[in-house]
N, C-alpha and C positions, 0 to 999 in steps of 0.2 A: 504493500500499500504505500502511496506517495505521500509527501508531506501535506500536499494540498487536501488529502482526504482523511487525514489524521484528526484525533480528537482536539487538537489545538486550532484546527482551521475555523475561521469565521463561519457562523451560521448565517446564510444570506436568505434562506426561505424557512419560516417557522409557522405551522399552522397548529391551532388548538381547537379541537372539537368543531372542525371547520364543515359546515353543512350548506348544502344547495339544495332548495325544493323548487319545483315547477308546479304551476297550476294547469291542469288539463280538464277542461269542462268543470265539473264540480268535485274533481279529484286533485289531491295533492300527491305529486310524484317526488319521492326522494331520490335524487341523483348522486348524492354524497352525503354521508351521515358520519359526523364526528371524527373527521380525519385528523390524525395527528403524524405530522411529517416534519423532518429537519433536513435540509440540505445545506451542505457546507461548501464553501468556496473551493472549486477544483473537482467537485463530485461528477460523476456521469452515472445517472441513475435511470434505469429504465422501468416504466410504469406498465405492467402487464395486466391484462384480464380480458374476458370476453366483451363482445359489444354490449354497450348499456351498463357496464360496471361501474362507470364514473371516471374513467381515465381522463377523457378529453375535458370533462367537466373541472376535474382538478387542474389541468393545465391552463385553461382559460382563466380560472381564478387566480392562479399565479401570474398571469400576464395582465391581470386587471381588466380582462375583456369582458368579465362578467363580475357580479357581486354576489357575496355569500349572504344566505338568509340566516345563518347562525354561526357562532363561533368566531374565530378570528384568523387573520392571516398577515404575517409581516414579511415584507420583502425588502432587505437591505435596511432593516430597522425602522421602516415605515409601515403604519397600518393602511395598506392600499385600499381596503374596503371602505374607508371613511373619506377617501379624497374625492374632490369635486372633479367633474368630467374633463375640464380643460387642463387642470393640474395632472391628472392621471394620464392624459394623452401626452404630455410633455415628459413625465416621468417614465413612460412605457417607451418612447422613442430613444431616450437617453440610456436606459438600463437594460432593457429586454429585446432580444432578437427572436422573431418567432418564424419557424419553418412549418408550412402548411403541406398536407398530403397533396393538394392540388395545384402547387407550385404558386398560383395567384400572380403571375406575371401579367403586365399590361401588354397586349399583343401589337399595339402601334409604337411601342418604345423599344429601342435597341437593348441588348444586354446591360450596356454601359449606362443607358439612360434609366432602366429599371433599378439598377443597383444604387444610382445616385439619388433615388427619390427620397429615402429617409433623411438624407443630409440637407433636403431643402427646408427642413424644419429647424435647422441649426443656423448659426451665425457664420457659417463658412462661406467665403466667396467662391465664384464659379470655379475658378482654376483650382482652388483646394478641394472642392467636392469631386471635381474630375479625378484628381490625383488619388483621392481615397478610395474611389470607385475602382479605378484601374488597379489600385493595390490589392483590393479584395478580390477581383476578378483573377488577378495573377495567383493569388493564394490558393484558389479552388480550381487552378490549372486551366482557365479559359481565357487567358490573355490574347489567345488568337481568336476568339469568338466575340470580341467587345462590340462589334458593330453589326452582329447578326441579330436578326428579330427571333421571338420564341419560336414561330413557326419553322424557322431554319435550324432549330437545335433539336436534338434528341431528348427524350424524357429525362434521362439522367443528367444531361448538360442543362436542361431548364431548372432542375432540383439544385444543381451547383450554383447557377445564377441566384436562385432563391436564397440559398444559404450565404453567398457573398452579400446579397442584399441585407440579411439578417445581421451579419457581422460587421457590416461596413461602419456603423456608429461605434464600434468597439464596446458592445453592450457587456454588462457583468454577467448575465445569464442568457443561454440559448434554450429556447423551448422548441421542441420539435413534436408535431402531432402526426404520427404514422409517416415519417418522412420518405419511406421507401414503398409505401402502400400501392403506388402507381407505376412502379418501376419493374423491369425485369431483373433477373437474378444478377447479371453482371453490373447493371448500372447501380442496383441495390448495394452491392458489394463496395463499389467505388465510393457512393455517398456515405456509407457507414464507416468506410476507412478514413474518409475525410472528417467526419465528426469525432472520431477517435483521435486523430491527429490534432484537431482543434482543442480537444481536451488535454492531450498528453503534452504536446509541444508549446501551446499558447496559453494554457491554463484556463481555457473556457469551462465554465460550469454549464454541464448539459443536463436537461430533463427531458427524457424522450418517452412518448407514449408509443407502445407498439404491441401488436398481437403476435408478433413473429418470435419465436425463440431464437432463431439465428441472429436476428437485429438485435435482441436483448444480450447476446453473447458478447457484444462489443462494448457494453457498459460495464462499470466497476461495480454495480450493485443492481439488485433487482427488487423492486416491490410490487406486491399484487393487489389488485382491487377485485372484490366479488360482491356483487348486488349492492353497490354503493359503499361498501365498506373497505377501508384500506387496511389490509392485514398487517399484524405486527411484523417487524424486520425479520426476515429469516423463515416466515411462514408463507405457505402457498396452498391454494386449493388443492384438494386430494386428487382431482382430474387434471392438475398441471404439473408438467415435468419441470424441474427447476433447472433453467440453462446454466451451463458453467459460465462464470464470469471472469474477467481479466483481472489479474492480480494488481 
């Protein structure tokens, strides 16, 4: 275990009895119930569980893309559940990089322009934004595809552009929601290897939702959710085989 994941590392995500309920017709659906989670700087944690187990709900709460209905969540020492909309948008752009399963690239923009987008909410000048975007694309191995449009890229290349966009602001946390769900095996391997490299070489803290044991194998630790409950560390549902994790 690296120093980044040791007990002395800073806790940057802490939840206490975190709960999220949704109203459907006259019913209340509990998507997440009393979740207790600590993520330390430098961790790479995979969240696993079947569809509807609360994985993405927990990730969206960590990104302040949704609000809890009970309990608390602190990220980087801030109670993000109580922040106003404009403040949380600025906070998210500065501290969180989010990677979606569906890439979410804008088709009329080039790879370089897509990656530059988050920087337009900063005070950087155009030349500085361009340089940061180029550096991010080079880091993900796409410096030769900067001026290509999404339709000119493979699925794996699109996801790497999305990762470059997520890291271009140098966020504290990288949140990934099924990042290989739409990729073939080879492209998935490349994306997972990239995430592992960002964690090990650049110290990025990664929280990744996946249903794929092979993807979870790239994480340093695995936590399981079952019917809205985050199981204790080291515990998995009986019908799930715990994937080996990297030391």
